Every structure is written in structure tokens, then in C-alpha cells.
N, C-alpha and C positions, 0 to 999 in steps of 0.2 A: 600485300601481306596484312591480314587483319590483326588487330590488337587482341591480346588475351583478355578474357572476361572473368572477373571474380564474382562469385555469387554472394549476396548479402547474407544468406543463410549460413555460409561458412564462418562469418564473423559473429553473427548473433547480434542482439540489440545492444548489449554493453560493449562488445567489440567495435561496433559501428560508432557508438558514442565516443569511445577512446580514439578511434581513427579521426573523427571529425575534430575533437577538441585539441588534439596534439598540434594542430596547425594554427591555433589561436592563443594569443597571450593577452593578458589584461593590460590596457593602455592608460586607463584613468585611475587616479588615486582613490576615487570614490568606490571603485570596484574591488571589494574585499575578497569575495569568493565567487568564482564563476562555475563552470560546468563541473559536476562531480559530487554534488550533495543533493539533499532533498529540495533545497531552494538556493537561489543566488543571494548573496549578501552585499548590500550597498550601504556605504557610509552616508547616513542622513543627519549628521550633526550629533545630537545627544544620544540617538539610538541607531541601530542598524535597521534598514529597510530590507525585508525579505520578499523575494519574488519567485513564483513558481508557475508552471503551465502544464496542464494535462489535456490530452485529446481523447475523446471517446468516439469510436467509429462503429456504425451499425454493421453487424456481421462479423466484427472482430471482438469488440468489447461488450456488445449487448445484442440481444435478439428480441425484437418487438413482439414476437409470438408469445412471450411470457414476461416481458419487462414493461410494466405500466409506465406511461410517459411521465406521470407525476413522480414515481419512484426514480426514474432515470434522471429527471431534473435535480432531485434531492441528492442522489448519489454523485452526480457530476460535480456538485459543490463540495460535498463531504470529502471526496478523495483529494481535492485541492487543499482544503483546510487542513487535512491530515499532514500534508507536506510542511506546512508552516509549524504545526505542533511538533514535528520531528526535528525542528531546529530550536526547540524550546521557546518558540514565539507564539504570538497571538494574531490571528488573521483579522484584517480590517476591511479590505475592499476586494471585489472581483469584477472582471469584465467577462462577458459571455459572447462568443461568436458561434453562429450555427450556419450550417449549409444543409439545405433540405430540397427534396424533390417535390413535384406538384401533387404527389399522392397525399401529402399532409394538408389537413384542413386548418382553418384559423382556430377552430376549437381544439384541435390536437396540440397546436403550439401554445394555446392558453393553458392546457393541462401540463405541458412541459414546464412552463414558467411558474405555474402554481407550485410545483415541486421545488424549483429554484428559490422561490420566495420563502417557502417553508424552511428551507435550509438556511437562507440568509437570516431569517428571524431567529432560528435556533442558535446559530453560531455568532449572531450579532455582527454580521458583515454587510457591507453596502454594495449593491449592484451599481456600478458607476459608468458603465459603457459596454461596448462590444461591436459586433458587426453581423450582418446577415447576408447570405448569398445563396445562389441555387446550386444544386448538386444533381448529378446524373446517376449516382450509385447509392442513394440512401442518405440517412441522417448522420451528420458529423457535428459534434459539440466540442468546442475548444474553450477552456476556461483558464484565465490567468488570475492569480490571487496575489495580493500584497499583504504583508503583516509587519509587525515590529517586534523587536527584542532589545533589551538593554545590552549594551556592548559587552558587559562582563558576564552576561548570562547566555550568550549564543552557544549552541552545542553543535558540533560537527560529527561526521562519521569517524573522524580521524583521531579522537582523543583517548581511546581505550588504551590501558596500560596493563602489564602483567599484574595479576592478583585482583584486578577489578572483578566485581560480581556482575554477571549477566542477568538482566531482568526483562520480563515481557509482561504486558498487560493482558487482561481478559482471557480468552481461550482461542485456540487455533484450529483451523481445518473446517470450521462450520460453513464458511462461505463457499468453499470448494464442494462440500457435500450438498449444500443447497443447490448449486449449479447442477450436480449430478441428478438430483431429484427433478429439477425443472426440465432437464433434457429428456429424462425418461418419460415424464408425463406428456411432453410434447410429442414424443414418438408414439406413445399409446394413442393420443388424440388423432394423430395423422393416420394411424392404421385403422381407427374406428372413431369417427367424429361424434358418435353417440356417447362415448365414454367421457365422463367428467373428471377433471383433475382431482386427485386425492392428495391434498396438500395439508390438511388440518394437522396431522401427526407431525409434519415436518415444518411447522410454522416458524420456529426459531431459526432453522437452517436457511429456509427460503428468505427470511427477512435479512439475514446476514449477507446474502448474495444480492438481493434487490435493493436494500436500503441500509447500507452500512453506516456506522457512525464514526466520525473522527473523534479520537480520544482527547479532546481539548481539556476536559476536566482534570486529567492527569497532570497537565502543566501547572494548573493552579494548586493541585495537591503537593507537587514537588516543591513549588515556591513556598507554600505554607509550612512545609517541614524543613525548609532550609537546605534542600538537596539540589545540587546542580549535577546532572549526569556528566560523565566524562566523554560519552559518545551516544549518539541516538540516530534512529532511522525508523520509518514506519514499515509495517509488514504488508507490502503490496504484491510482491512477487514470490512469497513463500519464505518461511523462517530460515531455511538453510541458505537461500540466496542472500538474504539480508545480513545474516551472521557473517558470511564471507565478504560482503561489502565492508563491514566493520574491520574484519581481519586485514583486507587489502589496504584500506585507508590508514589503519592504525599501526600496521607492521607488528602485530602481536597475534599469537595463536589463541584458539578458543576450544574449550571442552564443555559440553553440555551433557545432561543426564536425561535419558528417555523418561524416567519416572517423574521428572520434574516439569516436563512440558505439559502445559494445561490444555486438556482436551475435554470438551463438554460430553456428558454421558450420551446425549442424543447423537452427537457427531460420531462417537465411538461405535454405537450400536448400528447407525446407518452405514458407516464404512464397512462393517462386518456384513451387513445385509447386501451391500453391493460387491462383496468379495474383494474389498480393498483393505490395505493395512492402515489402521488409524494413525500411526505415527508418521507414515509416509504422507498421508493427507495433510497432517499438521506441518510437516517440514516443507512440503512442496506445493501445497494447494494455492496459496496466494489469496489476495483480495480480502484479507481479514481486517486490514487497516488498524491493527493494534500497534502499540509503540514498543519497540525493542531498544533497550538502552543498557549502558554499563554504569556502575557507580563505584566509588571508592569504598573499600571495606569499612572505613570509619562511618559511612552513612547507612550501613545496613540496619542498625538498630532503629533508625528513624522510619524505615519503610517495612520492617519485617511483619508488622501487624496490619498493613494495608490489605484489605480484602481482595483487591483486584490487581495487585502487583506480585508477580511470582519470580523468585530467583531460580534460574534453570542451569547455571553453570558458572564458569569463571574464565578469565583471560590468563594466558601464560606467555612465556618468552620465546616459544618455538613457533614461529609464524607459519611453518609448513606442516604443523600437526594440528589439524582442525577436525575434531572427532566428536561423536556422541557415544556415551557409554550406555549400552542397552540394558534392559531390565535383567538380563541374564549375565551382565558383566562383560559382554563382548564389546570390543572397540570397533566402531563403525565410522569410516571416513565421511565427512560431510561433503555432499555434492550439491551444486546449484542446479536443480532439475525443475525449477518452477517455470512459469510462463515465459516463453521467448517469442516475440512477435514475428520473427522471420523464419522460425522453424516449427512452431506449434500450429495445430489446427485451430481455427477460430471457433467461437462458441456455437456457431450454427452447425 
């Protein structure tokens, strides 16, 4: 009699993580925080050491038909540095491991590492090691990052409390719309190779997809203003998904307002051109790498004039009521519909 088989797609990425992590407990006193946040937290004496790892896989996370290798190198570092920022910390070192097929030349790998070096220079992090191996199915990049944060300044996803104000940096949905533009232009080219990509109008959107920036400067701005968020996460899988992570970890409900969610005008117009709802793109698009955080009401005055921090809602005490109020005043339940590695179609 054969054993029953459970499909990973039924669990989804976060269900799989929960299933794995429930069988592990922390055994060392130095292990402060394990699986379940943007980075692990290790007691390193005077400070906490932060550790995070991200993997980028060709055909899943990127398509080399439109992703320049230099941009890919830069992005692979930025998305890791963003995880450290999401803990209110500052990145210091990375290791880079790559698996590649023989279709890549030495010059191609040089280009990849030129992008990695540019990101290291920008974020003031050191490349201190890694590994290389062969692959039979394309390029794989795995980066681990370490950083530090003062023990009294670390911020988790779990600290939000009722009446806290929900804030987000920058604007949302641009990276997703950049991807839609790139996929469309690839399809046009494949249908007629004589057609050249028309990307000039969409430069901002495309850059947000191909070369995102970690919002490390926000950590310095918060420190300068004497604000320690009560919870924080970076927006990698979509605003709605990240809001619900804060809800789940903090045990409090959330209410946001559609007219407060920051959407760039070009993102809005391009979504309409593609017959997409702009707020849906902002809620579920992902890969914006903005910082989403909550603050105590007493800190609002310190941030209200910051040009790149937007208050979009508030926390409340009913953890099963997580909603957005539309521009028409309709109550819309928040759903995590962003990228799921085991149920979504890859970028290609």
C-alpha cells in the first residue's frame, strides 16, 4: 500500500516554512530569534548579530532575456540588505554562492560581480566569502548577509499594538508594473525580432524591477528622529501579505485606507493601460523592497513631515478584522495574494 502524497502547493511557501520550523527549537542561549522574521538574531555581546539568506533562481526570480547581469548582481545584494534594514539594523558583510552552467563566459560572471561590487560599495558591505559550483538548469545565486543592531533597537514583526500607526516608505506597485512591461516587450520581440523594446517611457518602473534599492537611509532617518518602530518588515511579497505577517506575529488587527497607499502616477497610468487595478498592483505586486512599519502614536509628530514616509492606517484590537477602506468607503478584506513560489507561475 503506497503512502499518501501531499503537494507542496497545497501548503504554499509560508505554510511550508511553518511546517519545517515547528520541529525545531533553539538550543543555544546565543540564538535569540530563529525562523519567522526578516533575519535571525544572534547574541554577539554588546550588539545583536543579524543573519539572513536569499536565493535567486533563473526562470523563477529572473529572466536573463531582459535582466542584465550587472543589474542582477546589484539586485541580489540589495534584497538581502533590505532584510537587515527590516530589523532596524545595518548590514556589514555578505557571502555569495553561485551555481552556473557552461553557457556563461568568464566575462558574463565578471559583469555579475561588477553589479555585486557596486551594491557593496553603495551599502558599505564587505564581500567576505562564498562558493561556486556547476548547475544543469541555469544560474542560481544565494547570498547570506550579516549585520548588527543595538540590543535595545532591534525591531521584530511581532511588536505592533492596537492604536499604532501603520507607515510605509516610497511608493508601491512600480516593480510589478515594471515586470509587466518587460514581459510584454519580450513577447513583442519574440514575435518579431526586428522590433526594438520601447522602454524609455517606463524607465522608472523598469528600474524598480531590475535594480531595486534597499531603504537603508530610512534606518538612519528613524534613528536621527529618535523613533524606534514597534514592528517592521520589508515589502518583498506585496503590501497585503506583509501587513498580514505583522498581524499574525503581533496578534493585533489592521485597517488601512486605499487613498493613503502611495502609488506613483506612472504606476497608476501603466496599470490602467494594462487593464489592471492600480491598488491591486500595490497590494499584491511585490518586489518593491520598501519598509513597512508601525509606530507609537506619540512618534507621529516626529515623522509626519518626512517626504518619503506615509501613514496608511492603524492597528486595532480585533486580530481577525484586517481590512482596507476603499475610496468609496467600502470595507474590503485584506488577502495575501502576492507571489507564492509553489503555486505561482515563474517570471518566464
